[in-house]
N, C-alpha and C positions, 0 to 999 in steps of 0.2 A: 636491520629491520626493527621497526618499532613493535611494541607488544601488541598493539591492535592488529598490525599486519600479520604477525605470527599467529595470533589467535584466529584471525579470519582464514589464514592459509590452512591451519589445522582443520577448521570446520569445513572448508571447501574440500579437502582431501576426504574427510569422512562422508560428505554428501555425495561425492563422486562414487565412492565405494557403495553407498546405499543405492544409487541409481543402477550400478552394474549388478548388484546382488539381488535387488528387490523389484526390478522392472517387470511389469506385467503380472504382478501378484493377482491371483484369482480369489474369489470368495471362499472357495474350498480350502485354499492354502491359508488364508487368513484365519479361518475358523477351525481348522483341524487341530485336535488336541492330542498330545503324545501319550496321555494316560487318562484313566477314568476320573482321577482326582485333580486334573490340571485346572488351572485358572484360565478363564476365557472371558469373552464379552457376550452378553445375552440381550436379545431384544425384549424389552419390557412390554407390558400391556399398552403403554402409551406410545410405543414405537421407538422410544429412545433406547440406545444400546448402552448397557451399564456393565462395568467390570465386576468380576468376582473380587472380593477383598475380605480380609480378616485382620483384626487388630487384637493383640499384637500379631505381627506376621509370623507364620509358622517357621520353625527351624527344623530341618532345612526348608527353604521356600519351595512351593510347588512348581512343577513344570508349567509352562504357559503356552497359549496359542500365540501366533503372530499378531492377531488382532489385539490380544491383551497387551503385548509389548508396545504396539502402536499407541494404544490408549495411554499406557504408562509414559511414553515420550510426550504425548500431548499434555498429560497432566503435569509432569514435572517442569516442562518448558513453559507452559502457561503460568505455573506457580512462580517460577523464577522471574518471569517478566512482570507479573502482577505485583510481587513483593518488592522488586527493585524499581519499577517504573510506574506502577499503577497504585491502586488504593489499598492493596494488601488484603482484600477481603475474599478472594477466591478460595473456595473449599474443594477438597477432593471430590465430594459428592456432586459438585456443580459441573464437573468435567465428564462428558460422555464421549463414547466412541462415535465418530461420524458415520460409521457403517462401511460395509464392504466397498472396496475400490475408491474410497474417498479419503482414507486416513493419511496416506503419504502426501496428498495435496494439503491437508491440514498441517502436517508437520512442516512442509515447505513454507507455508504462510508464516508459521512461527519462526522458522529459520530466517526468512526475509525480515520479519519484524525485529528479531534479535540483531541481525546485521545492521539494521538502521540505528538501533540503540548503540551498538559498538562504535559505529562511524561517528556518532555525536559525542562520544566520550573523549575527554582529554586524558593525557597521561596522568595528570593529577588525580582524576576520578578513578582511574585504574589502580592507582597506588593507595587510595584511601578506602576506608570501610563505610563510607557514607551510604552506598547502595547495597552493601552486604547485609541481606536480611534472610535469605534462604538459598541453599540448604544450610548455610552457616548463619549463626546469629551472634557473631562475635566481631572482633576487630581485625579480621583477615582482610587484606586488600581485595577489591572487587576483581582484580585480574585473576585471583584464585577461583572466584565464582565462575568467571568466563572460562577458565581452564577446566573446571569441573563439568560445565555444559559440554565442552568438546569431548571429554573422557566419557561422560555418561551416554552421549549420543553414539560414540564409537562402540561402546559396550552393547548398547541396545540394538544397533544395526547388526553387529556380529551375532547377537542372539537370534534375531529374525532370520539372518542368512543361514545360520545353522539349522534352525527349525525347518526352513524351506528346503534345505538340502536333504534332511533326513525324512521329510514327509513321504516321498514316494516309496521309501524302503519299509515304512511302518504302517502306512495308511491301510493297505489291503490285508494286513495281518489280523485286524480287528478283533 
């Protein structure tokens, strides 16, 4: 199997898990926070949903809502695509959360766009650092960026699945 096929198979496996674990998410599930100091997404006066954020990131990082993790996926995946295949000008502040019940559709659009880019790449591009600009800015082969995308998505899907799983046990303890 070529590297592109392997990378796509890994991504497909993660996406199937996401479908099983996150199908039918509700607004309440997306916005529920595990603690009073959790990071989440909030509707601004202009109607745009913006994430909580601090720089530098606190250690340890705060607990998050599913909505925040969804935004995080949209942010990092948009950033990888923009840095690798776009003009490289996308800023974190430019990325908002689409809102309840629309976020996984936004993630799926990014997944489809990413797959289109992977399909267009030759093995030579996967072996070179020509497109490696974020999250790495060095001479790592682009195949490692694509591998990072798979790993980061799996981690974020697992986080959302866990938050969803614990929500009913803690929501009513308020």
